C-alpha positions as CSV (number, residue, x, y, z in Angstrom):
1,M,32.4,2.1,9.6
2,T,34.8,-0.4,8.2
3,R,34.0,-3.8,7.0
4,P,33.6,-6.9,7.3
5,I,29.8,-7.5,6.9
6,V,28.2,-10.8,7.9
7,L,24.9,-12.0,6.4
8,M,22.7,-14.3,8.4
9,I,20.1,-16.4,6.5
10,S,18.0,-19.5,6.5
11,D,17.6,-21.9,3.6
12,H,15.4,-19.5,1.6
13,H,16.1,-19.1,-2.1
14,T,15.7,-15.3,-2.1
15,S,18.6,-14.8,0.3
16,T,21.0,-15.6,-2.6
17,F,19.7,-12.5,-4.3
18,V,20.5,-10.5,-1.2
19,Y,24.0,-11.9,-0.9
20,H,24.9,-11.0,-4.5
21,A,23.4,-7.5,-4.1
22,I,25.6,-6.5,-1.2
23,R,28.6,-8.8,-1.5
24,D,30.8,-6.1,-3.1
25,L,30.1,-3.8,-0.1
26,G,32.2,-6.1,2.2
27,V,30.3,-9.4,2.9
28,T,32.9,-11.8,4.0
29,H,30.8,-14.6,5.4
30,V,27.2,-16.0,5.4
31,I,25.9,-17.8,8.4
32,Q,23.0,-20.1,7.4
33,E,20.8,-22.0,9.8
34,D,19.5,-25.4,8.8
35,G,16.2,-25.7,7.1
36,P,13.8,-23.1,5.6
37,T,11.9,-20.8,7.9
38,E,8.1,-20.7,7.4
39,H,5.4,-18.3,8.6
40,R,3.5,-20.5,11.1
41,P,-0.3,-19.8,11.1
42,Q,-2.0,-19.0,14.4
43,S,-5.6,-19.8,13.5
44,L,-7.7,-22.1,11.3
45,K,-8.3,-19.3,8.8
46,Q,-4.5,-18.7,8.6
47,W,-3.9,-22.4,8.1
48,I,-6.4,-22.5,5.2
49,T,-4.7,-19.5,3.6
50,H,-1.3,-21.0,4.2
51,L,-2.2,-24.2,2.5
52,Y,-3.7,-22.2,-0.4
53,I,-0.5,-20.3,-0.9
54,R,1.6,-23.5,-0.9
55,W,-0.8,-25.1,-3.5
56,A,-1.3,-22.0,-5.7
57,T,2.3,-20.6,-5.8
58,P,3.8,-23.2,-8.2
59,F,1.0,-22.7,-10.7
60,M,1.1,-18.9,-10.4
61,K,4.9,-19.0,-10.9
62,W,4.4,-21.0,-14.1
63,T,1.8,-18.6,-15.5
64,S,3.7,-15.5,-14.4
65,Q,7.1,-16.0,-16.1
66,A,6.7,-13.0,-18.3
67,R,5.8,-10.8,-15.3
68,I,8.7,-12.1,-13.3
69,R,11.2,-11.4,-16.1
70,E,9.7,-7.8,-16.4
71,V,10.2,-7.2,-12.6
72,R,13.7,-8.6,-12.6
73,E,14.7,-6.2,-15.3
74,R,14.3,-3.4,-12.7
75,Y,17.3,-4.6,-10.7
76,P,20.0,-7.2,-11.6
77,L,19.0,-10.1,-9.3
78,Q,21.7,-12.8,-9.4
79,D,20.7,-16.3,-8.4
80,S,24.0,-18.1,-8.7
81,P,24.8,-20.2,-5.5
82,I,26.6,-18.6,-2.6
83,P,30.3,-19.7,-2.8
84,P,30.8,-22.6,-0.3
85,H,33.9,-20.9,1.2
86,H,31.7,-18.0,2.3
87,L,29.1,-20.3,4.0
88,I,29.0,-21.3,7.6
89,H,26.3,-23.8,8.6
90,V,24.7,-23.8,12.0
91,S,21.7,-25.7,13.5
92,S,20.1,-22.5,14.8
93,L,21.1,-18.8,14.9
94,N,20.4,-18.9,18.6
95,D,23.1,-21.6,19.2
96,D,26.3,-20.8,21.0
97,K,28.1,-21.9,17.9
98,T,26.6,-18.9,16.1
99,L,27.8,-16.5,18.8
100,M,31.2,-18.1,18.7
101,W,31.5,-17.5,15.0
102,L,30.4,-13.9,15.3
103,E,32.9,-13.3,18.0
104,R,35.6,-14.7,15.8
105,L,34.5,-12.9,12.6
106,A,34.0,-9.6,14.5
107,P,31.7,-8.0,11.9
108,K,31.2,-4.3,11.7
109,L,27.6,-4.8,10.4
110,L,25.2,-7.8,10.6
111,V,22.5,-8.2,8.0
112,I,19.6,-10.6,8.8
113,H,17.4,-12.0,6.0
114,E,14.5,-14.5,6.2
115,T,15.6,-16.3,9.4
116,G,13.6,-17.7,12.3
117,P,13.2,-15.6,15.4
118,I,16.5,-14.6,17.1
119,E,16.4,-14.2,20.8
120,S,16.8,-10.5,21.9
121,S,19.4,-11.6,24.5
122,R,21.6,-12.9,21.6
123,L,21.1,-9.7,19.6
124,N,22.0,-7.6,22.6
125,Q,25.4,-9.4,22.9
126,L,26.6,-8.2,19.5
127,P,28.5,-4.9,19.5
128,C,27.7,-3.9,15.9
129,P,24.7,-2.5,14.0
130,I,22.1,-5.2,13.0
131,I,19.7,-4.6,10.2
132,T,16.9,-6.7,8.6
133,V,14.2,-6.5,6.0
134,R,10.5,-6.7,6.9
135,P,8.0,-8.2,6.4
136,S,9.2,-11.7,5.8
137,M,8.4,-13.2,2.4
138,A,5.5,-15.3,3.7
139,E,3.9,-12.3,5.5
140,G,4.6,-10.0,2.6
141,Q,3.0,-12.4,0.1
142,L,-0.2,-12.4,2.1
143,Q,-0.2,-8.6,2.4
144,A,0.5,-8.0,-1.2
145,Y,-1.9,-10.5,-2.6
146,W,-4.9,-9.5,-0.6
147,A,-4.0,-5.8,-1.2
148,I,-4.3,-6.5,-5.0
149,Q,-7.8,-7.7,-4.5
150,S,-8.9,-4.5,-2.7
151,V,-9.0,-0.8,-3.5
152,P,-6.8,1.1,-2.8
153,S,-3.9,-1.3,-3.3
154,F,-1.1,-0.7,-0.8
155,C,1.8,-2.6,0.4
156,E,5.3,-1.6,1.8
157,A,8.5,-3.0,3.0
158,T,10.8,-1.6,5.7
159,L,14.5,-1.7,6.6
160,E,14.9,-2.0,10.4
161,Q,17.7,-1.8,12.9
162,W,18.0,-3.5,16.2
163,T,18.1,-1.4,19.3
164,T,17.8,-2.1,23.0
165,Q,14.1,-1.2,22.7
166,G,13.6,-3.6,19.7
167,W,13.5,-3.1,16.0
168,R,13.4,0.5,14.8
169,V,12.4,1.5,11.2
170,L,15.3,3.1,9.3
171,D,13.5,3.4,6.0
172,R,10.4,2.3,4.2
173,A,9.3,1.9,0.6
174,V,6.0,1.3,-1.2
175,I,5.9,-1.8,-3.3
176,Y,4.2,-1.1,-6.6
177,K,2.0,-3.9,-7.9
178,G,0.1,-4.6,-11.1
179,G,-3.1,-6.4,-11.7
180,S,-1.2,-9.6,-12.8
181,D,0.9,-9.8,-9.6
182,N,0.4,-12.7,-7.2
183,F,2.1,-14.9,-4.6
184,A,4.8,-15.9,-7.1
185,T,5.8,-12.4,-8.2
186,Y,5.8,-10.8,-4.8
187,P,9.3,-11.9,-3.8
188,Y,10.7,-10.2,-6.9
189,L,8.7,-7.1,-6.3
190,Q,10.0,-6.9,-2.7
191,L,13.6,-7.5,-3.6
192,T,13.8,-5.0,-6.4
193,T,12.3,-2.4,-4.1
194,V,14.3,-3.3,-0.9
195,L,17.8,-4.1,-2.3
196,P,18.6,-0.6,-3.5
197,M,17.4,0.8,-0.2
198,L,19.6,-1.8,1.7
199,R,22.7,-0.9,-0.4
200,R,22.1,2.8,0.2
201,H,22.0,2.4,3.9
202,I,25.1,0.2,4.0
203,E,27.0,2.8,2.0
204,A,25.8,5.6,4.2
205,L,27.1,3.8,7.3
206,D,30.6,4.2,6.0
207,L,30.2,7.9,5.9
208,V,28.8,8.4,9.4
209,Q,31.1,6.0,11.2
210,S,28.1,4.7,13.2
211,D,28.4,1.9,15.7
212,R,25.9,0.1,17.7
213,R,26.6,2.1,20.9
214,Q,25.4,5.2,19.1
215,S,22.3,3.4,18.0
216,K,21.5,2.6,21.6
217,V,21.9,6.2,22.7
218,Q,19.7,7.6,19.8
219,A,17.0,4.9,20.4
């Protein structure tokens, strides 16, 4: 596989870390949809938990600075802004404008991070591999935090690729947590676990000369 690579994001601060982690592998452009994407609760219990996270996270972040620094030492997370000349802003990743840009850029790989749901009909129109990281930050924070409170403590993240049958897991990794971890430290735990895995798979794609048509056949 040859480059370029296009990264698709929403207005989520962790996507900056992803950009800097893979930019040297061939990222030429970043397509960003307007506004942050939130995990929307489906029940009263989920709404209560959601509100608790929003209230508690700033306080937890303030009290967890030492732990955050410790986790960030595992992997060089860079948080400098994405260069403006690499950014393309769209209202939604499901818009025709997004498809127009992708046709013009003709990426050889599409990486999706922390966006809203993208219609399968849109994904099926793209003739290149598409990979993403799961769970989303909001879902992962819930899983990790409640796992900390129980025994055994277990949480994982996956790297997935789009096929005609939906998302297929390429790789998975256990997220190791400590007793002081919480909603505020989870994003750093996930990224320091997932980003090396993401880089490894992008580099491997260069060796196998994979394209999306092969992925469809194998799926």
